[in-house]
N, C-alpha and C positions, 0 to 999 in steps of 0.2 A: 503493500501501499504505500500512498503519498502523503505527506504531511506536508502543507503550505510552510508550518514553521521553519523547516531546514530552513528557506531561503533567511529566515531573521538573523537562524544559528550561524550562516556561513558571514553574514555581515557581520557578526561578532568576533567572529574568528579574523576578519581582516581590519577590525575596526582599530586606527592609531592607541585609541585611549581604551583599551581593552580591560575591562576589570574582570575577577572570578563571578563565574554567572550558577545565578540561583532560578532552578525551574520550581514554578508554585505550579498545583493547581488539586483539584480533589484525586483518592484513587480511581485507577483504573481509567486516565482519561489520553495515558500513551505517554509520558512523559519518559520513564525508563527507554523504553524502545526508540522515541525521537534523540535521545542522546548518543545511543551507542548506535545505532545507521550513521548519524552527524559523524561520530568518529571512523565508520566502517569506510564511509566516504568521503570522507575531508582529511583522515589524518595516518602516518605510516602506524602507528601504536596507539591502545587503548588500554589503561590502566583503569579497569572497573571494579570499585571494591562497595562491598553492602554492607552498609552502618548497622544495622538493624541485627538485635542480638549479640553483635562481634565483638567478643570482650577482649580481644588484643586492638582493633581501634579505637577501643574507647579509650586502652592503656596510651596508645600513640598521644591520641587529644588531650587526655585528662592532665599531661604532665606538665608541657609549657606550651609557648607558642613559639617556638624554634623552628622555621620555617624550614632550613639546613637539614636539622633531627627528623623533623616530621617527612620529608622527601626524600630520605633516605628509609623511614621506616614503609611508606608509599611503597616504594622500588622491590623489599623487601617482603610485603605481604600481597604484593599484586604480578611477582615476579616478574615485573615488567619495566627494562631500563627507563626511565621516563627521562626525558631529554624534551630541552625549549624548542617549543616552536612545531612539533610532529608528532607530539603524544597529546592526547586527549585524557587528562585525570576524570574519573568519573567516579563522585560519590553518591553512593543511592541510599534511598530513605535516611536522608541526615537527619530526620527530627529527633529519631532515637540517638544521637549525640551532640546536643546544641554549642557543647565545643568546636565542635567541626563548623559548625554554622561563621561560630567566632574568628577562627583561626582564619578564615578566608579575609578578612581585615588586613591581615601578617603579609597574607600572599599578595593581596592589593599593593601593600607599601615596599616589601623586602622584596619580592621576586615575581614582578609582574610579567616576565619573559613566559612563565612556564600560565600554559595552556589550563584551566582546571572548573569546571560545572560540578553542580550538586543538583540534584533531585530530592524532592520531599513532597509527601502529601501536607497540605495546611493543617490536615487530619493529625494531632496529635502534637505537631509543630507546639510546644510552649518552652521558654526559655526559662532556664530556672533565674532566681534572682541574681546569683553571681554572675549572667553570663549577658551579653551584651550584644544584639543583632548588629552585624556590620554596616551601619547606615552613611550612605555615600561611597561605600568600597567597592559594592558589588552592583553589575548589573542583572536585570532581572527578567524573566519574563512569564506570561502568565500561560498556562496551554490550556486549552478546551478541547471538550469533544467535538469530534471533525466535523467540519461543517457540510452545508451543501455540495459545495463546489468539490471539496473532497473526496465528498458519499459518489461524486460523478465517475472521479479518478479512479476509484475503490473497483468502479463495476467496469472500468475497462472505460468508459464513454467520452473517450480522450476527445473527439470530436464536437460533442456537447459541451464539454467543458471552453475549448475552445473559442468555441463560439459565445456563450455565456460569457466568460471575460472580454470579448470584444465589444459587448456592449450594441453589439447591429440590430437594433431593433428590427429594423424590414426585413432580414434574414429569421432572425430570431420567434417572430410573430409565427410566421412559415408553418414553424414546429412547436408551436402552441400546447398543443395535445400531449406531443410526447414530453414536455417538459410536465407540464402538469403530472403527467402518471410518472415519472421520476419521482418527481417531489413526494407526492403519496404515497411511495414507500419509504423515502425519508423519514415521513412524519410518523411511519409505523416503527422502523429500525432503530432511529436515531442515530446520533454521532460517537456511541461509545465502540471503541476501535474494536474489541474484543466481537462485539455484536455484528459490526459492519464485516467484519474478515468473515461471520461464520454465514453470512447471508449471500455475500457474493461467493461465497464455496459451492451452498447448497441450495439456495432458495429457501429453504426448510423455516417457515413464518412460525412455528412452533417452540422451535430449535431457539428463534430470537428470541422469543419470550420467555425461555428457560435462562436463557444467560442474562436476560434484563434480570429477571427477580433474582436469581444469584447476585449479581450485582446489587439488589437492595439489601437482600440479606445481608452481604458484607457490610453496609452501611452502618447498616444496624448493629451488628455484631462490636462498628469502631464503637459506636456511642459509648457503650459500658466500659471498652477498654480505655479511651483517650478523654473523656468527658468530665467535668467535676461530677462525680457522685452525685450530688444533691440536684444537677442540673438535667443528667439523664431523663427522667420522666417527661419536665418540660421541654426538651429535647423530641422525644418522641412525638408529643403531643401539634408542636411546632410541625415537624416533618409530614406526620399523617395528614395534618390539616390542607396542606398545600393544594391539592387538588381541588379540594371544593371551596379555597378564596378564589382560584384563578376560574373556576368552572360558575360563576354567579355573576351578573349583570353589571355589580359594583365590586371591581375586582381589588376594593381596599382590602388591605387587611384587616380586619377586624378579631380583637383581640376578644370578644366574647364569645364566639365561635368555639373557641377551645376549650371552656367552660362559663358557666356561668357568673358571672359579674369579673371577670379575671380583667387585669389593666396592665397597662404597659410593664410597670418596676418587677412583675411576676415574671414576666418570660421575655425581657430584652437580652437578659443575657444567655437564652439560649437562641435564640434569633442570632446573636454576634456569631457567637460558637458555628452555627450552618451557615454562617456567611464567611468566615475564615477559613471554614475548613472546604470553600469551594462550592459547597453544597447545594447552596441557593443564590438568587440574585437579589438585588434590593435596588429597586427602583423609588426612589422616591418621587413627590409632590411636588413642583413648583407651582407658587402662587401665582406668580407671571409670567406671560410668554415673551419674555425679552433678555438680554444680554446684561452680563453674564447671568447662565443660568444659576450659577453654584449659590448668589448672593439670594436668591427667592425660593433657595432650599425650605420645606415644610419636612421638620424631621418629624412632626408626630403622626404624618400620611403616605403611606407608601404601598408599594406591591411587591410582592414575593415571588418569583418563579425558582424553577429548579435546575440543578444542572444541565438537563437532558430532556430533550424531549421523547425521545422513546421509555426513558424511566419514566416520565411523568403519565404516557400512554398505559405502561407496564402496570401503574400504582392503582388505577382505576378497570384496569381489562379492560382496554379497548381491543374489541376482537376485530381481525385483519378485514372483513368485510365493510367494516365500520368506516375504515378510513382508506381501502385499496380499491374500494368497489362503488360504496354510497356514499351519503354524506352526511352521513346519522350524528358522526362524530365532531363535525362541525357546527350543526345545528342545536344540538344536545347540549354543548360544551361551551355556547356560549362566546364563542372567540377563544377562550383559554389557551388551547392548542397551536393557534394563529399565532398570539402573542408572544407564548414561548419559543417557537421556531425565527419570530421577526428577530426579538431580542438575543437569540442565541447568535445568530446570523450576525448584528451589528458586533457582542463581543466577542464572537470569532476575529473581525475585522480590528480591533482597536479602537472600535466607536468609543468616546467616554467624552463629559459627562452625558449618562442618558436619566431623562425626566420623564413623570408625565403631568399633564396638567389638565385640572378641574375646578371651576369656580364655585364657590360657595352656594351659587345658586343653582349648579348644575347644567346653566344652560350651556356652558361650553366643556366640552371634552374633549381632549386630543389624548389616545393612549403613547405616543412619547413623542417628547421634543429632542432634541439634540442639536449641536454647535456643528455648522460645518461652513469652513473657510471664512470663520469669521462672521458669516451669518446664521440666523436663528432657521431652524428646520422643522415646523410640526409634520409629525407622522398620523397615518390613519391606516390601520391595518381591518382588512375586513377579511374573512372566514372564504365568503364566495365571489359571486361576481353581482351581489344584491350593494351598490357601492353608495345610496343616499347616504347623504351627511349635510343636515341643515344647519349644524354649528360651525363646520371647517368651511362651508358655504360663507356665513356670515361673516364668520374672522377673514376671510382673503377678500371677503366684498367691502370691509372695512379699515383694511390694512394694505392697498394699494402695491405696496413695494413688495410686500410678502410672496413667498414664494412655498407649495408644500407640496408633500408626497404623499398618494394613497397606494399600500400595498393589496392588491387581491388577485383573484385569480381570472381578471380581466387582461388581456395581452396589452402590449404595451401602446399607451395613448399621451399625448399632450395638449392637454385644455385650458390654455391661458397661465394662469397662475398656480393652476393643478397639475401634476406630474400623476399615471396612473403607471406604477410601473410593476407587470406580475412576481406574485410573490417569489417562483425562483429565481430571479433575479435583485435578490434584497441583497 
């Protein structure tokens, strides 16, 4: 399979001010594979070391931060003659040895000629009180599930991928039905690499669901292993509530759905833990659709989305026919699946910040609001082809300088201030 993030890693390797690299992301999104594939393609040698339950590596990093000594030990442990420039040092599951993360500061300062990258799930990265994160001394890369373009590449749809990235909608529109069919497949499979691999190899829909459920069970086990003990029940309550929160007309997160009388103070730690673990994405409300968006953030109102579209479908047991054949999932789930997909696409392309907007009287509601090239861009998301949107039309009418995007199942079409872009081209 191919990951677009490989290009980001190559840019990191060739950067003149390269620092040690930290790969963040939820479990199972492909961090280890990405680094090892990068090492295979771009380096003569790979020194791959797993930190998890490795007492020998713990001894190396708990002693001191003498880089010369650490390099000598890593050469001994990996059996690789680590040399500058042609060797990639990979420390995997680094969250199990926080001192290894802190040591990156000294690699940056004392041995910048060595290429070192670490991978760790935010799930379980908890720095001890006497350990500090190497702020300003590392480069970071957030790894997300495979996006729709990577899904096309995995399926061998190379020409479809090239056409989509060309943005030549005069030709893309001719293949609209083909792209919609591929998008429906992605809605069901999602972007977790192991799931995509199984689907590409076998096409077995029940096997896809089995692996998705295995990943979900693994996350649930991790709650008990890594989260603060007193927060585990609350983390599970928040996690299990996400589909019901997303599949309602008002997708704002409501504490009262978790239990009667619940307040923010009861669950904000649990929510933040899931966000830090990379399992949830938080999209806050902005009180005014204006730049800069950050100063209009409403901290009390937000939506929560899951790490992956396919896992979201697995949580609620969507049937393959609901997504692959008819529109049941799109109508029943109030556009929740489609919003999840659009957000995932934006995240995978590094879009930030992302907000939504809703006026206090609910007369105007924008599914997403982002900044693009120093301009405000309102985004409307429609699950199907029904695209009537009075609130967005009113906003554009009252603001002639504003342009907006609508994502739907309709082909590409420019309509004055509004551009309709098909969902498969997000």
